[in-house]
C-alpha positions as CSV (number, residue, x, y, z in Angstrom):
1,M,31.7,5.8,9.6
2,A,31.4,9.4,10.9
3,T,31.9,10.3,14.5
4,A,29.1,11.8,16.6
5,S,30.7,15.3,16.3
6,E,31.1,14.9,12.5
7,L,27.4,14.1,12.1
8,L,26.5,17.5,13.5
9,T,29.2,19.4,11.6
10,H,26.6,21.0,9.3
11,V,23.7,21.0,11.8
12,D,21.0,23.5,10.8
13,H,20.7,26.0,13.6
14,E,17.5,27.4,12.2
15,A,15.9,24.0,12.3
16,L,17.0,23.6,15.9
17,H,15.5,27.0,16.7
18,A,12.2,26.0,15.2
19,Y,12.3,22.7,17.2
20,L,13.0,24.4,20.5
21,D,10.4,27.1,19.9
22,R,7.6,24.5,19.6
23,A,8.8,22.1,22.3
24,R,6.6,21.9,25.3
25,W,9.6,21.8,27.6
26,F,11.4,24.8,26.3
27,G,11.5,27.1,29.3
28,S,11.8,30.5,27.6
29,K,8.8,30.8,25.3
30,G,7.9,34.3,24.3
31,R,11.6,35.5,24.3
32,G,13.5,36.2,21.2
33,F,16.5,33.9,20.9
34,T,19.0,32.3,18.6
35,V,20.8,28.9,18.8
36,S,24.3,30.3,19.2
37,E,26.2,27.0,19.5
38,V,25.7,23.3,19.5
39,H,27.9,21.1,21.7
40,V,28.1,17.4,21.0
41,L,28.4,15.4,24.2
42,G,28.6,12.0,22.7
43,E,26.8,9.0,21.3
44,V,24.4,6.4,22.8
45,A,26.0,3.5,21.1
46,P,25.0,-0.2,20.8
47,P,26.6,-2.3,23.5
48,P,30.0,-3.7,22.6
49,G,29.7,-6.7,20.3
50,E,26.1,-6.1,19.5
51,A,25.4,-5.8,15.7
52,A,23.5,-2.8,14.5
53,A,20.2,-3.4,12.7
54,S,20.2,-3.9,9.0
55,P,19.5,-0.9,6.7
56,A,15.8,-0.4,5.9
57,P,14.5,-0.8,2.4
58,T,14.1,2.4,0.5
59,D,10.5,1.7,-0.4
60,H,8.7,3.3,2.5
61,S,5.3,2.0,1.3
62,T,6.3,-1.6,1.7
63,R,8.7,-1.4,4.7
64,P,7.4,-3.5,7.6
65,A,7.7,-1.6,11.0
66,E,10.1,-4.3,12.4
67,A,12.5,-3.8,9.6
68,A,13.3,-0.2,10.5
69,R,17.0,0.3,11.0
70,E,18.5,1.4,14.3
71,P,19.5,5.0,14.4
72,R,22.7,6.7,15.4
73,V,21.7,8.5,18.7
74,V,23.8,11.6,19.4
75,V,23.3,13.7,22.5
76,A,23.9,17.5,22.0
77,L,23.4,20.6,24.0
78,A,22.0,23.6,22.2
79,E,23.2,26.9,23.6
80,V,20.5,29.6,23.4
81,A,21.3,33.3,23.3
82,F,18.5,35.7,24.1
83,D,17.7,38.9,22.2
84,D,17.2,40.7,25.6
85,G,20.7,40.0,26.7
86,G,19.7,37.6,29.5
87,E,21.9,34.7,30.6
88,P,22.2,32.0,27.9
89,E,20.6,28.6,28.5
90,R,21.5,25.1,27.4
91,Y,19.0,22.5,26.4
92,Q,19.7,18.8,25.9
93,L,18.8,17.5,22.5
94,P,18.9,13.7,22.2
95,L,18.8,13.2,18.4
96,A,18.0,10.0,16.5
97,L,19.9,10.3,13.2
98,Y,19.0,8.5,10.0
99,D,20.3,8.8,6.5
100,E,16.8,8.8,5.0
101,P,13.4,10.0,6.2
102,Q,11.4,7.8,8.6
103,E,7.7,8.3,8.0
104,R,6.8,6.8,11.4
105,L,8.7,9.7,13.0
106,D,7.2,12.6,11.0
107,H,5.7,14.0,14.2
108,A,9.2,14.1,15.8
109,F,11.1,15.7,12.9
110,V,13.8,18.1,14.0
111,G,15.7,18.9,10.8
112,R,18.0,17.7,8.1
113,W,21.4,18.8,6.9
114,P,24.3,17.6,4.8
115,A,26.2,14.6,6.1
116,P,30.0,15.0,6.5
117,D,31.8,14.3,3.2
118,G,32.0,10.7,2.4
119,A,30.1,9.4,5.5
120,A,26.4,9.1,6.2
121,T,24.8,8.1,9.4
122,G,25.1,4.4,8.7
123,T,27.4,2.3,6.6
124,A,26.7,4.2,3.4
125,T,29.5,6.5,1.9
126,D,27.5,8.6,-0.5
127,A,29.1,12.1,-0.5
128,G,25.6,13.6,-1.2
129,A,24.0,11.9,1.8
130,E,22.0,13.8,4.4
131,V,21.5,13.5,8.1
132,V,17.8,13.4,9.0
133,A,17.3,14.1,12.7
134,Y,14.3,13.3,14.9
135,D,13.6,13.8,18.6
136,A,15.1,10.5,20.1
137,V,12.5,10.5,22.9
138,Q,9.8,9.8,20.3
139,D,11.8,6.9,18.7
140,R,11.4,3.5,20.3
141,A,14.5,2.3,18.6
142,A,16.5,5.1,20.1
143,M,15.0,4.6,23.6
144,A,15.8,0.9,23.4
145,L,19.5,1.9,23.1
146,Y,19.2,4.1,26.2
147,L,17.7,1.3,28.2
148,R,20.3,-1.3,27.1
149,S,23.1,1.2,27.9
150,F,22.0,1.2,31.6
151,E,22.8,-2.5,31.6
152,T,26.1,-2.3,29.8
153,G,27.3,1.2,30.8
154,S,28.2,1.9,27.2
155,G,28.3,5.3,25.6
156,S,30.8,7.6,24.0
157,A,31.8,10.2,26.8
158,I,28.3,9.6,28.3
159,G,28.1,7.5,31.4
160,F,25.2,5.3,32.3
161,V,25.4,4.5,36.0
162,R,23.3,1.8,37.7
163,L,22.3,1.4,41.3
164,G,22.0,-2.2,42.5
165,G,18.8,-3.9,43.7
166,H,16.7,-4.1,40.6
167,E,16.9,-6.2,37.5
168,L,15.8,-4.1,34.5
169,D,13.4,-5.5,31.9
170,L,15.5,-4.8,28.8
171,T,12.6,-6.0,26.5
172,A,10.1,-3.3,27.7
173,P,9.1,-1.0,24.9
174,G,9.5,2.7,25.4
175,S,6.5,5.0,25.4
176,P,7.0,8.8,25.8
177,F,4.9,10.7,28.3
178,T,2.6,13.1,26.4
179,G,1.7,15.5,29.2
180,E,3.1,19.0,29.9
181,Q,6.5,18.7,31.6
182,S,9.7,20.8,31.8
183,N,11.7,17.6,31.0
184,S,10.9,14.5,28.9
185,S,9.9,11.1,30.3
186,V,9.7,7.7,28.7
187,F,8.0,4.7,30.3
188,F,9.5,1.3,29.7
189,G,6.5,-1.0,30.0
190,E,5.5,-1.2,33.7
191,D,9.1,-1.6,34.8
192,S,10.9,1.8,34.8
193,V,10.7,5.4,33.8
194,L,13.5,7.4,32.2
195,K,13.5,11.2,32.7
196,L,15.8,13.2,30.5
197,F,16.6,16.7,31.8
198,R,16.0,19.3,29.0
199,K,17.4,22.5,30.6
200,V,20.9,21.5,31.7
201,T,23.1,23.3,34.2
202,P,26.6,22.1,34.9
203,G,26.9,20.0,38.1
204,E,24.7,17.5,39.9
205,N,21.0,17.7,39.6
206,P,19.1,17.5,43.0
207,D,16.5,15.2,41.5
208,V,19.2,12.6,41.2
209,T,21.1,13.2,44.4
210,T,18.0,13.5,46.5
211,H,16.4,10.3,45.1
212,R,19.7,8.5,45.5
213,V,20.0,9.1,49.2
214,L,16.3,8.5,49.8
215,T,16.5,5.2,47.8
216,E,19.6,4.1,49.8
217,A,17.8,5.1,53.0
218,G,15.0,2.7,52.1
219,S,12.4,5.5,51.9
220,T,8.9,4.4,51.2
221,H,7.8,7.8,50.0
222,V,9.7,8.1,46.7
223,A,10.0,6.1,43.5
224,H,13.3,4.3,43.9
225,L,16.2,5.4,41.7
226,Y,17.7,2.7,39.4
227,G,20.4,4.8,37.8
228,W,21.4,8.0,36.0
229,I,23.1,9.5,33.0
230,E,26.0,11.8,33.3
231,H,28.6,13.7,31.2
232,D,31.6,15.5,32.7
233,E,30.0,15.4,36.2
234,T,26.8,16.9,34.9
235,H,23.5,14.9,35.2
236,L,21.6,14.4,32.0
237,G,18.8,12.1,33.1
238,M,17.7,9.4,35.6
239,L,16.0,6.0,35.5
240,Q,13.4,5.3,38.2
241,Q,10.9,2.8,39.5
242,F,7.6,2.8,37.6
243,L,4.7,3.2,40.1
244,R,2.1,0.9,38.6
245,T,-0.8,1.9,40.9
246,A,-0.1,5.6,41.2
247,S,-2.8,8.2,41.0
248,D,-2.0,11.9,40.7
249,G,-2.5,13.8,44.0
250,W,-3.8,16.9,42.3
251,G,-6.4,14.8,40.4
252,I,-7.6,13.1,43.6
253,A,-7.9,16.4,45.3
254,L,-10.0,17.9,42.5
255,A,-12.3,14.8,42.6
256,S,-12.8,15.4,46.3
257,V,-13.7,19.0,45.6
258,R,-16.2,18.1,42.9
259,D,-17.9,15.7,45.3
260,L,-18.2,18.5,47.8
261,F,-19.6,21.0,45.3
262,A,-22.2,18.4,44.1
263,E,-23.6,18.1,47.7
264,A,-24.6,21.7,48.5
265,D,-26.2,20.7,51.9
266,L,-23.2,18.7,53.2
267,H,-20.0,19.8,54.8
268,A,-16.5,18.6,53.7
269,E,-16.3,15.9,56.4
270,E,-19.7,14.5,55.4
271,V,-19.0,14.0,51.8
272,G,-17.8,10.6,50.6
273,G,-14.7,12.0,48.8
274,D,-13.4,13.8,51.9
275,F,-9.6,14.3,51.4
276,A,-8.6,15.1,55.0
277,S,-7.3,11.6,55.8
278,E,-5.1,11.7,52.7
279,A,-3.9,15.2,53.6
280,A,-2.9,13.8,57.0
281,R,-1.0,10.9,55.4
282,L,0.8,13.4,53.1
283,G,1.9,15.4,56.2
284,E,3.3,12.2,57.8
285,A,5.1,11.3,54.5
286,L,6.7,14.8,54.2
287,A,7.8,14.7,57.9
288,E,9.5,11.4,57.3
289,V,11.2,12.6,54.1
290,H,12.5,15.7,55.8
291,A,13.9,13.7,58.6
292,Q,15.8,11.4,56.2
293,L,17.1,14.4,54.2
294,R,18.4,16.0,57.5
295,E,20.4,12.8,58.1
296,A,21.8,12.5,54.5
297,F,22.7,16.1,53.6
298,P,24.5,19.0,55.5
299,T,22.3,21.2,57.6
300,D,22.9,24.9,58.5
301,T,21.2,28.0,59.9
302,V,20.4,31.3,58.2
303,D,19.5,34.7,59.6
304,A,15.7,35.1,59.6
305,A,16.2,38.8,58.8
306,H,18.1,38.0,55.7
307,V,15.4,35.6,54.5
308,A,12.7,38.2,55.3
309,Q,14.6,40.8,53.2
310,V,14.8,38.4,50.3
311,M,11.0,37.9,50.5
312,T,10.5,41.6,50.7
313,D,12.6,42.2,47.6
314,R,10.7,39.5,45.8
315,L,7.5,41.3,46.7
316,E,8.8,44.6,45.3
317,A,9.8,42.9,42.0
318,A,6.4,41.1,41.8
319,I,4.5,44.4,42.1
320,E,6.1,45.5,38.9
321,V,4.6,42.5,37.1
322,V,1.3,42.3,39.1
323,P,0.3,45.9,40.1
324,Q,-2.7,44.5,42.0
325,L,-0.3,43.3,44.7
326,A,0.4,46.9,45.7
327,E,-2.7,47.2,47.9
328,H,-1.6,44.2,50.0
329,A,2.1,45.2,50.1
330,D,2.1,46.9,53.5
331,A,0.4,43.9,55.1
332,A,2.8,41.5,53.4
333,R,5.8,43.5,54.5
334,A,4.5,43.3,58.1
335,V,4.3,39.5,57.8
336,F,7.9,39.4,56.6
337,A,9.0,41.8,59.4
338,A,7.5,39.5,62.0
339,M,9.6,36.7,60.6
340,A,12.8,38.9,60.6
341,G,12.9,38.9,64.4
342,L,13.1,35.1,64.8
343,G,16.9,34.9,64.8
344,E,18.7,31.9,63.3
345,L,16.5,29.5,61.3
346,P,17.5,25.8,60.7
347,V,17.8,24.9,57.0
348,Q,18.4,21.6,55.2
349,R,17.8,19.9,51.8
350,V,14.1,20.1,50.9
351,H,11.9,19.4,47.9
352,A,11.7,23.1,47.2
353,D,8.8,23.0,44.7
354,L,6.2,20.9,46.6
355,H,2.5,20.9,45.7
356,L,-0.2,18.3,45.0
357,G,1.0,17.9,41.4
358,Q,4.3,16.6,42.8
359,T,2.6,13.7,44.7
360,L,1.4,10.3,43.7
361,R,-0.9,8.0,45.7
362,T,-0.2,4.3,45.5
363,V,-1.5,1.2,47.3
364,G,1.7,1.6,49.4
365,G,1.0,5.2,50.4
366,W,2.0,8.7,49.1
367,K,5.1,9.2,47.0
368,L,6.8,12.6,46.4
369,V,8.3,13.2,42.9
370,D,10.4,15.7,41.1
371,F,13.0,17.0,43.5
372,E,14.5,19.4,41.0
373,G,13.3,22.6,42.8
374,E,11.7,25.6,41.2
375,P,12.5,25.7,37.5
376,A,13.0,29.4,37.5
377,K,15.9,29.2,40.0
378,T,19.5,28.5,39.3
379,M,20.9,25.1,40.1
380,D,23.0,26.7,42.9
381,E,19.8,28.1,44.5
382,R,18.0,24.7,44.1
383,V,20.6,22.7,46.1
384,R,21.1,25.4,48.7
385,P,19.7,24.3,52.2
386,D,16.3,25.9,52.8
387,S,13.7,25.9,55.5
388,P,11.4,22.8,55.7
389,W,8.5,25.3,56.0
390,R,9.0,26.1,52.3
391,D,7.7,22.7,51.4
392,V,4.9,22.9,54.0
393,A,3.9,26.3,52.5
394,G,3.9,24.9,49.0
395,M,1.5,22.1,50.0
396,T,-0.8,24.4,52.0
397,R,-1.1,26.7,49.0
398,S,-2.0,23.7,46.9
399,F,-4.9,22.9,49.2
400,D,-6.1,26.5,48.5
401,Y,-5.6,26.1,44.8
402,A,-7.6,22.9,44.3
403,P,-11.1,24.1,45.3
404,H,-10.7,27.5,43.6
405,A,-9.5,25.8,40.4
406,V,-12.5,23.6,40.3
407,A,-14.8,26.5,41.0
408,A,-13.2,28.5,38.1
409,S,-13.8,25.5,35.8
410,M,-17.6,25.5,36.5
411,P,-19.1,28.6,34.9
412,E,-22.0,30.0,36.9
413,Q,-24.0,33.2,36.9
414,D,-26.2,32.7,39.9
415,P,-24.7,34.8,42.7
416,D,-26.1,32.4,45.4
417,V,-24.4,29.4,43.8
418,L,-21.2,31.3,43.5
419,H,-21.4,32.4,47.1
420,Q,-22.1,28.8,48.2
421,R,-19.1,27.5,46.2
422,A,-16.8,30.1,47.7
423,I,-17.8,29.1,51.2
424,R,-17.3,25.4,50.4
425,A,-14.0,26.1,48.8
426,G,-12.7,27.9,51.9
427,E,-14.0,25.1,54.1
428,W,-12.3,22.4,52.0
429,A,-9.0,24.2,52.1
430,R,-9.0,24.9,55.8
431,R,-10.0,21.3,56.7
432,N,-7.1,19.8,54.7
433,R,-4.5,22.4,55.8
434,K,-5.4,21.6,59.4
435,A,-5.1,17.8,58.8
436,F,-1.9,18.1,56.9
437,L,-0.2,20.4,59.5
438,A,-1.3,18.3,62.5
439,A,0.2,15.2,61.0
440,Y,3.4,17.0,59.8
441,C,4.1,18.5,63.2
442,G,3.1,15.4,65.2
443,D,3.7,15.4,68.9
444,A,5.8,18.6,68.7
445,G,2.7,20.6,67.9
446,F,2.4,23.8,65.9
447,G,3.7,26.7,68.0
448,A,3.5,30.5,67.7
449,E,7.0,30.7,66.1
450,D,6.0,28.0,63.6
451,R,2.9,30.0,62.7
452,T,5.0,33.1,62.0
453,L,7.4,31.2,59.8
454,L,4.7,29.3,57.9
455,T,2.7,32.5,57.3
456,A,5.7,34.2,55.8
457,Y,6.6,31.3,53.6
458,V,3.0,30.9,52.4
459,V,2.7,34.6,51.6
460,D,6.0,34.5,49.7
461,K,4.7,31.4,47.8
462,A,1.4,33.1,46.9
463,I,3.3,36.1,45.6
464,Y,5.4,33.8,43.4
465,E,2.2,32.3,42.1
466,C,0.8,35.7,41.2
467,V,3.8,36.4,39.0
468,Y,3.6,32.9,37.4
469,E,-0.1,33.2,36.7
470,A,0.2,36.7,35.3
471,R,2.8,35.4,32.8
472,N,1.4,32.0,32.0
473,R,-2.3,31.7,33.0
474,P,-3.8,35.2,33.4
475,T,-7.3,33.7,33.9
476,W,-6.1,32.0,37.1
477,L,-4.4,35.1,38.6
478,S,-7.4,35.7,40.9
479,I,-6.6,32.5,42.8
480,P,-3.2,33.5,44.3
481,L,-4.2,37.2,44.4
482,E,-7.2,36.4,46.6
483,G,-4.9,34.1,48.6
484,V,-2.5,37.0,49.3
485,A,-5.5,39.2,50.4
486,R,-6.7,36.5,52.8
487,L,-3.3,35.7,54.2
488,T,-2.3,39.3,54.9
489,S,-5.7,40.2,56.5
490,D,-5.8,37.4,59.0
């Protein structure tokens, strides 16, 4: 039977190009590219001594679902070269390979190419055989192999590492998450969640290393880590606790805003869906997580003047993309200049991309998720110690986004109604920022130096958002742009 590498000997690069181009998680949409090389990492194989499923009948119209054969699951990295000469990127492709089409996986079809001479994907030896490839994330049979491999540690050159303390439900069926993500997630019943990293950079992934130390520290503010997948000291994925009662923090905040907008004569604290108590609990959770990360990872200091210069440079680059920022540039530079005089700043491991969409509310309290950092940054930048105020800034910007996002989703022509909503949006954001900051700072309070730091990080975050919205959601550009205007005029 062919090896994993042999099965991809004749892989169709054009088919992989088309697959990447339409994938939700492909991070470079809109850029011309080619699949320059395909690296085979190994195979997710059945545990030793476990028999493979029997070949399926060739009559697709009469084949019962349970008779479908088990695929060969090969993990590959597609190297992408860009027409604009930018740095190449590598994307993980877990492929479920069959020697005949599988109608149940038509929606996940990747491509087909000749099998290696004399060896198909299974036990057949037809020299004219083909390899028919599907996205393994969408194939329950393939995902069952992944789950069993966490129990056995099996895999060809691919390691499945388990942390103790939880007994996996190996019978749980896999169901892929259908929302928009930069990675791919599969839920195994109500027991666990597998996240496969799509854009892969050599080395450890902070989502794994951060969750590991927080799990081992007994943190109540993360989904516990059950294990991870690695190849040659590079993380490919992670298995986590499934949070059965979780509700998305962003969704809860939006519901609170809608309640406020529906009660034109009431203030935020008078509405039944007031979010301030939840914002305070979020502040407490973040403070606890930051304290645990300070204990677990190295800390350092950085020159505030250097950080301020980086922010200023980012502003200048952003103006090229969003010219409307130019009218606020002098005020933003003044904010960064004020920060530059603060001397040495303490830095540590942080979340680095925190906002309400990275939080889940459970019956046990708030959980923080996705510790990978900003997707646009290199892995070296993501694991570099940073100021905790970056996380605080991300959350306070999220409190500003929520009410303005709801307002933007409610078309209205009456200027009085629009004015009233704008007042209510500002009120909601201020109330929740205040509750969050008071809880985060605790007894230490929020001093003048803290305010200078936070203002700089919030302005920097809003500038980043302007660039993101201009490139991805132009209709939302006004939200961060108005945020920059408010922040630099205070």
